[in-house]
C-alpha positions as a LaTeX table, in Angstrom:
\begin{tabular}{lrrr}
\hline
Residue & $x$ (\AA) & $y$ (\AA) & $z$ (\AA) \\
\hline
Met1 & $-111.56$ & 228.91 & 13.43 \\
Glu2 & $-109.84$ & 228.99 & 16.57 \\
Asn3 & $-106.37$ & 230.40 & 17.04 \\
Leu4 & $-104.27$ & 227.72 & 18.53 \\
Ser5 & $-101.97$ & 229.88 & 20.09 \\
Ser6 & $-104.64$ & 230.75 & 22.49 \\
Ile7 & $-105.12$ & 227.34 & 23.88 \\
Asp8 & $-105.05$ & 227.09 & 27.22 \\
Ala9 & $-102.10$ & 225.69 & 28.27 \\
Thr10 & $-103.20$ & 223.12 & 30.46 \\
Ile11 & $-104.45$ & 221.23 & 27.51 \\
Pro12 & $-102.26$ & 218.03 & 27.21 \\
Phe13 & $-99.41$ & 218.48 & 24.90 \\
Arg14 & $-100.60$ & 215.22 & 23.04 \\
Gln15 & $-103.79$ & 216.87 & 22.26 \\
Arg16 & $-102.55$ & 220.32 & 21.36 \\
Glu17 & $-100.59$ & 218.86 & 19.33 \\
Leu18 & $-103.35$ & 216.33 & 17.36 \\
Leu19 & $-105.57$ & 219.80 & 17.22 \\
Ser20 & $-102.85$ & 221.69 & 15.36 \\
Leu21 & $-102.99$ & 218.89 & 13.18 \\
Leu22 & $-106.73$ & 219.23 & 12.72 \\
Ser23 & $-106.71$ & 222.64 & 12.11 \\
Thr24 & $-105.32$ & 221.40 & 8.26 \\
Gly25 & $-108.15$ & 218.89 & 7.59 \\
Gln26 & $-105.83$ & 216.36 & 8.17 \\
Arg27 & $-105.19$ & 213.29 & 10.68 \\
Met28 & $-102.12$ & 211.21 & 12.06 \\
Asp29 & $-102.90$ & 208.55 & 9.68 \\
Gly30 & $-103.60$ & 210.61 & 6.50 \\
Arg31 & $-107.40$ & 210.44 & 6.42 \\
Lys32 & $-109.41$ & 213.51 & 6.17 \\
Leu33 & $-111.92$ & 214.26 & 9.16 \\
Asp34 & $-114.96$ & 212.79 & 7.47 \\
Glu35 & $-113.43$ & 209.70 & 6.09 \\
Tyr36 & $-113.40$ & 206.14 & 7.81 \\
Arg37 & $-110.75$ & 203.54 & 7.68 \\
Gln38 & $-110.53$ & 200.88 & 5.00 \\
Val39 & $-113.83$ & 199.10 & 5.28 \\
Glu40 & $-114.54$ & 195.08 & 4.83 \\
Val41 & $-117.80$ & 192.85 & 5.67 \\
Val42 & $-117.83$ & 189.23 & 4.99 \\
His43 & $-121.17$ & 187.14 & 5.68 \\
Ser44 & $-121.54$ & 183.54 & 6.25 \\
Ile45 & $-118.31$ & 182.67 & 7.49 \\
Tyr46 & $-119.61$ & 179.67 & 9.34 \\
Glu47 & $-121.36$ & 176.66 & 9.05 \\
Lys48 & $-123.16$ & 176.02 & 12.19 \\
Pro49 & $-124.82$ & 179.53 & 13.07 \\
Glu50 & $-127.95$ & 180.52 & 11.24 \\
Gly51 & $-125.72$ & 183.50 & 10.05 \\
Ser52 & $-122.14$ & 184.94 & 11.16 \\
Ala53 & $-120.06$ & 187.62 & 9.72 \\
Val54 & $-116.71$ & 189.36 & 10.20 \\
Ala55 & $-116.55$ & 193.33 & 9.83 \\
Lys56 & $-113.35$ & 195.72 & 9.72 \\
Ile57 & $-112.43$ & 198.98 & 9.89 \\
Gly58 & $-109.08$ & 199.58 & 9.68 \\
Asn59 & $-107.15$ & 197.41 & 12.43 \\
Thr60 & $-110.54$ & 196.78 & 14.80 \\
Gln61 & $-112.20$ & 193.63 & 13.95 \\
Ala62 & $-115.62$ & 192.01 & 15.25 \\
Ile63 & $-117.04$ & 188.52 & 15.02 \\
Ala64 & $-121.19$ & 188.04 & 14.98 \\
Gly65 & $-123.01$ & 184.89 & 15.22 \\
Val66 & $-126.81$ & 184.56 & 15.07 \\
Lys67 & $-128.73$ & 181.73 & 16.82 \\
Val68 & $-132.45$ & 180.97 & 16.46 \\
Glu69 & $-134.88$ & 178.80 & 18.95 \\
Leu70 & $-138.06$ & 179.18 & 19.64 \\
Gly71 & $-138.86$ & 180.37 & 22.95 \\
Glu72 & $-141.86$ & 182.16 & 25.09 \\
Pro73 & $-142.54$ & 185.88 & 23.97 \\
Phe74 & $-142.47$ & 189.07 & 26.63 \\
Pro75 & $-145.77$ & 189.48 & 27.98 \\
Asp76 & $-146.50$ & 192.78 & 26.93 \\
Thr77 & $-145.64$ & 191.71 & 23.01 \\
Pro78 & $-147.13$ & 188.26 & 23.06 \\
Asn79 & $-147.13$ & 188.18 & 19.09 \\
Asp80 & $-143.76$ & 189.21 & 18.60 \\
Gly81 & $-140.80$ & 187.66 & 18.51 \\
Val82 & $-137.58$ & 188.67 & 20.18 \\
Leu83 & $-134.23$ & 190.08 & 19.72 \\
Thr84 & $-131.06$ & 189.89 & 21.96 \\
Val85 & $-127.68$ & 191.19 & 21.47 \\
Asn86 & $-124.21$ & 189.92 & 23.69 \\
Leu87 & $-120.80$ & 191.89 & 22.89 \\
Glu88 & $-117.95$ & 190.26 & 24.51 \\
Leu89 & $-114.45$ & 192.32 & 24.67 \\
Leu90 & $-112.11$ & 189.27 & 24.29 \\
Pro91 & $-108.84$ & 189.96 & 26.32 \\
His92 & $-106.70$ & 188.72 & 23.43 \\
Ala93 & $-108.05$ & 192.18 & 21.43 \\
Ser94 & $-106.68$ & 194.75 & 23.58 \\
Pro95 & $-104.57$ & 195.05 & 26.83 \\
Ser96 & $-107.37$ & 197.14 & 28.54 \\
Phe97 & $-110.14$ & 194.22 & 28.09 \\
Glu98 & $-110.14$ & 192.20 & 31.19 \\
Pro99 & $-111.12$ & 188.48 & 31.32 \\
Gly100 & $-114.35$ & 187.67 & 33.03 \\
Pro101 & $-117.92$ & 188.59 & 32.91 \\
Pro102 & $-119.00$ & 191.63 & 30.58 \\
Asp103 & $-117.77$ & 195.47 & 32.02 \\
Glu104 & $-119.76$ & 198.33 & 31.91 \\
Ser105 & $-117.87$ & 199.01 & 28.31 \\
Ala106 & $-119.08$ & 195.97 & 26.82 \\
Ile107 & $-122.76$ & 196.29 & 28.06 \\
Glu108 & $-122.99$ & 199.86 & 27.00 \\
Met109 & $-121.72$ & 199.01 & 23.58 \\
Ser110 & $-124.04$ & 196.22 & 23.30 \\
Arg111 & $-127.25$ & 198.11 & 24.28 \\
Ile112 & $-126.46$ & 200.72 & 21.49 \\
Ile113 & $-126.25$ & 197.87 & 18.77 \\
Asp114 & $-129.19$ & 196.28 & 20.34 \\
Arg115 & $-131.19$ & 199.70 & 20.65 \\
Gly116 & $-130.13$ & 200.37 & 16.48 \\
Leu117 & $-131.50$ & 197.12 & 15.67 \\
Arg118 & $-134.42$ & 196.83 & 17.76 \\
Glu119 & $-136.01$ & 200.85 & 17.85 \\
Ser120 & $-135.08$ & 201.23 & 13.77 \\
Lys121 & $-137.71$ & 198.08 & 13.91 \\
Ser122 & $-135.57$ & 196.30 & 11.64 \\
Ile123 & $-136.85$ & 193.18 & 11.84 \\
Ser124 & $-140.47$ & 192.51 & 11.45 \\
Tyr125 & $-141.31$ & 190.74 & 15.34 \\
Asp126 & $-144.52$ & 189.66 & 13.80 \\
Lys127 & $-143.24$ & 187.51 & 11.71 \\
Leu128 & $-140.87$ & 185.49 & 14.07 \\
Cys129 & $-144.73$ & 184.31 & 15.88 \\
Val130 & $-145.17$ & 180.97 & 15.77 \\
Ile131 & $-148.07$ & 180.62 & 18.30 \\
Pro132 & $-149.49$ & 183.87 & 19.39 \\
Gly133 & $-148.70$ & 184.32 & 23.14 \\
Gln134 & $-146.83$ & 180.95 & 23.41 \\
Lys135 & $-143.84$ & 180.05 & 21.18 \\
Val136 & $-142.20$ & 182.90 & 18.81 \\
Trp137 & $-138.79$ & 183.13 & 17.42 \\
Ile138 & $-135.62$ & 184.21 & 19.72 \\
Val139 & $-132.91$ & 185.66 & 17.44 \\
Tyr140 & $-129.47$ & 185.63 & 19.42 \\
Val141 & $-126.60$ & 188.08 & 18.25 \\
Asp142 & $-123.79$ & 187.48 & 19.94 \\
Ile143 & $-120.72$ & 189.63 & 18.58 \\
Asn144 & $-117.12$ & 189.33 & 20.02 \\
Ala145 & $-114.55$ & 191.99 & 19.46 \\
Met146 & $-111.45$ & 190.24 & 17.92 \\
Asp147 & $-108.79$ & 193.25 & 17.61 \\
His148 & $-109.18$ & 196.86 & 19.28 \\
Asp149 & $-107.83$ & 199.96 & 17.23 \\
Gly150 & $-110.68$ & 202.26 & 18.16 \\
Asn151 & $-114.41$ & 202.33 & 17.10 \\
Ile152 & $-115.69$ & 198.70 & 18.34 \\
Val153 & $-119.14$ & 199.79 & 18.07 \\
Asp154 & $-119.65$ & 200.95 & 14.43 \\
Thr155 & $-117.38$ & 197.55 & 13.65 \\
Ala156 & $-119.62$ & 195.07 & 15.77 \\
Gly157 & $-122.74$ & 196.73 & 14.74 \\
Leu158 & $-121.78$ & 196.17 & 11.25 \\
Ala159 & $-120.48$ & 192.66 & 12.10 \\
Ala160 & $-124.05$ & 192.15 & 13.69 \\
Leu161 & $-126.02$ & 193.59 & 10.93 \\
Ala162 & $-124.56$ & 191.85 & 8.03 \\
Ala163 & $-124.75$ & 188.54 & 10.36 \\
Val164 & $-128.62$ & 189.05 & 10.98 \\
Ser165 & $-129.46$ & 189.76 & 6.92 \\
His166 & $-127.77$ & 186.96 & 5.92 \\
Ser167 & $-129.59$ & 184.54 & 8.45 \\
Thr168 & $-132.15$ & 182.17 & 8.29 \\
Leu169 & $-135.04$ & 179.98 & 10.46 \\
Pro170 & $-136.63$ & 177.02 & 9.92 \\
Glu171 & $-140.12$ & 177.23 & 8.45 \\
Thr172 & $-142.71$ & 175.43 & 10.86 \\
Arg173 & $-146.20$ & 174.16 & 11.51 \\
Val174 & $-148.69$ & 173.52 & 14.33 \\
Glu175 & $-149.95$ & 170.33 & 15.23 \\
Asp176 & $-151.98$ & 170.16 & 18.32 \\
Ser177 & $-150.36$ & 172.94 & 19.42 \\
Lys178 & $-147.12$ & 171.51 & 19.14 \\
Val179 & $-144.27$ & 173.49 & 16.70 \\
Ile180 & $-142.89$ & 171.01 & 14.06 \\
Thr181 & $-139.64$ & 172.74 & 12.52 \\
Leu182 & $-139.31$ & 171.65 & 9.10 \\
Glu183 & $-136.01$ & 171.40 & 7.09 \\
Glu184 & $-137.18$ & 174.31 & 5.15 \\
Arg185 & $-135.54$ & 177.44 & 5.78 \\
Lys186 & $-136.42$ & 181.15 & 5.51 \\
Pro187 & $-134.81$ & 184.40 & 5.60 \\
Val188 & $-134.95$ & 186.06 & 9.02 \\
Pro189 & $-137.44$ & 189.35 & 8.34 \\
Leu190 & $-135.02$ & 192.06 & 8.11 \\
Thr191 & $-136.65$ & 194.98 & 6.47 \\
Gln192 & $-134.39$ & 197.79 & 7.53 \\
Leu193 & $-130.45$ & 198.07 & 7.80 \\
Pro194 & $-129.72$ & 200.17 & 10.55 \\
Val195 & $-125.98$ & 201.46 & 10.30 \\
Pro196 & $-124.26$ & 203.09 & 14.02 \\
Val197 & $-121.97$ & 205.76 & 12.79 \\
Thr198 & $-119.56$ & 207.23 & 15.77 \\
Val199 & $-118.49$ & 210.70 & 15.51 \\
Ala200 & $-115.95$ & 211.95 & 17.78 \\
Lys201 & $-115.03$ & 215.92 & 19.02 \\
Ile202 & $-111.86$ & 216.86 & 19.60 \\
Gly203 & $-111.62$ & 220.57 & 20.54 \\
Glu204 & $-113.72$ & 222.24 & 17.54 \\
Tyr205 & $-113.14$ & 219.05 & 15.27 \\
Leu206 & $-115.81$ & 216.15 & 14.58 \\
Leu207 & $-114.35$ & 213.32 & 13.38 \\
Val208 & $-115.82$ & 210.24 & 12.01 \\
Asp209 & $-114.47$ & 206.54 & 12.87 \\
Pro210 & $-111.81$ & 207.84 & 15.41 \\
Ser211 & $-108.73$ & 205.67 & 15.87 \\
Leu212 & $-107.90$ & 204.37 & 19.10 \\
Tyr213 & $-105.43$ & 207.33 & 19.62 \\
Glu214 & $-108.21$ & 209.90 & 18.84 \\
Glu215 & $-110.84$ & 207.99 & 21.23 \\
Thr216 & $-108.46$ & 208.64 & 23.99 \\
Leu217 & $-108.10$ & 212.72 & 23.27 \\
Ser218 & $-111.64$ & 212.79 & 22.28 \\
Asp219 & $-113.48$ & 215.28 & 24.77 \\
Val220 & $-116.98$ & 213.51 & 23.64 \\
Lys221 & $-118.29$ & 210.75 & 21.69 \\
Val222 & $-121.47$ & 210.35 & 19.65 \\
Thr223 & $-122.68$ & 207.11 & 18.00 \\
Met224 & $-125.72$ & 207.61 & 16.16 \\
Thr225 & $-127.84$ & 204.88 & 14.36 \\
Thr226 & $-129.98$ & 205.96 & 10.78 \\
Ile227 & $-131.89$ & 203.87 & 8.22 \\
Glu228 & $-131.61$ & 204.64 & 4.79 \\
Ser229 & $-134.94$ & 207.24 & 5.02 \\
Gly230 & $-132.81$ & 209.27 & 7.67 \\
Val231 & $-134.82$ & 208.42 & 10.45 \\
Val232 & $-132.55$ & 207.97 & 13.68 \\
Ala233 & $-133.14$ & 204.87 & 15.44 \\
Ser234 & $-130.67$ & 205.46 & 18.41 \\
Ile235 & $-128.44$ & 207.98 & 19.30 \\
Gln236 & $-125.41$ & 207.32 & 22.57 \\
Lys237 & $-123.35$ & 209.89 & 23.80 \\
Ser238 & $-120.35$ & 209.27 & 26.15 \\
Gly239 & $-117.36$ & 211.44 & 27.76 \\
Ser240 & $-117.78$ & 214.77 & 29.53 \\
Gly241 & $-117.54$ & 217.19 & 26.41 \\
Thr242 & $-120.37$ & 219.32 & 25.75 \\
Leu243 & $-122.16$ & 219.70 & 22.21 \\
Asp244 & $-123.90$ & 223.02 & 20.80 \\
Val245 & $-127.24$ & 222.10 & 18.39 \\
Asp246 & $-125.34$ & 222.86 & 15.47 \\
Glu247 & $-122.60$ & 220.45 & 16.21 \\
Val248 & $-125.51$ & 217.71 & 16.64 \\
Met249 & $-126.82$ & 218.94 & 13.30 \\
Lys250 & $-123.79$ & 218.81 & 11.82 \\
Ile251 & $-123.23$ & 215.10 & 13.33 \\
Tyr252 & $-126.56$ & 213.97 & 11.89 \\
Asp253 & $-125.35$ & 215.08 & 8.61 \\
Leu254 & $-121.87$ & 213.10 & 8.90 \\
Cys255 & $-123.79$ & 209.62 & 10.67 \\
Tyr256 & $-126.42$ & 209.53 & 7.81 \\
Gln257 & $-124.02$ & 210.33 & 5.18 \\
Lys258 & $-121.60$ & 208.15 & 6.26 \\
Gly259 & $-124.08$ & 205.31 & 7.51 \\
Asn260 & $-125.44$ & 205.18 & 3.61 \\
Glu261 & $-121.74$ & 204.81 & 2.88 \\
Leu262 & $-121.44$ & 201.67 & 5.39 \\
Arg263 & $-124.86$ & 200.24 & 4.17 \\
Glu264 & $-123.61$ & 199.81 & 0.59 \\
His265 & $-120.65$ & 197.37 & 2.23 \\
Val266 & $-123.43$ & 195.02 & 4.52 \\
Lys267 & $-125.30$ & 194.78 & 0.57 \\
Ser268 & $-122.06$ & 194.11 & $-1.28$ \\
Ser269 & $-120.53$ & 192.12 & 1.42 \\
Arg270 & $-118.56$ & 188.96 & 0.24 \\
Asn271 & $-119.74$ & 185.44 & 1.09 \\
Gly272 & $-117.28$ & 183.81 & 2.96 \\
Gly273 & $-118.64$ & 180.09 & 1.96 \\
Gly274 & $-120.47$ & 179.05 & 5.29 \\
Lys275 & $-124.21$ & 178.89 & 5.84 \\
His276 & $-126.22$ & 180.87 & 4.01 \\
\hline
\end{tabular}
């Protein structure tokens, strides 16, 4: 372990203070380095969307809603449905969030969640096809960050996953090349539960679920999305810090272990009483 007395004096005081605490295996809020804050997931909170959910990690909160509609497939995947994810950082969630169009941070977070869902092949896109090359179901996932106290990506990813996992779409039939939607509904064909887990590196220490304070002092952050088999669906690094091979493998172990814990929250999420 690094001798704290040898830390370069140019390291800001707040970080030196935090490093001293981390050397004891504790964090400012009393958690261990590999411990999440309290996690809560509630699905079907609204009546109108095809699916909805709220997720809370500590004081960070995000709400997700799902809408489905018929549209045209992409030319290169004519027999597959479409998924699109959008995240908005609402101004009331944090003084650092500005009103107006999504900024780079919101776009990056949307892409992390989108990639995790898409690259995990969590949705059977071929089952969203109604008329090959012409009509497919498009699944829109809209997420709003309501309160920001660190680690929005994991919170928003949990909300999105819970909303999709409890979403439905209409049964259809095709008559004379026209699609007729029926009253009966069926679940969105979700086959995997991809969960993003964020790890922050501060000095030599790796912390899961960084708080807002810890995020401001981190050298680097990594969000890794895994599925139950252990396959990595996506990975995103931010910050100017570096990671060696051993640290990357430790991050994978943390993300897979904690991803399994978070998956259980989605599976056992409480019904909020909306459409389901």
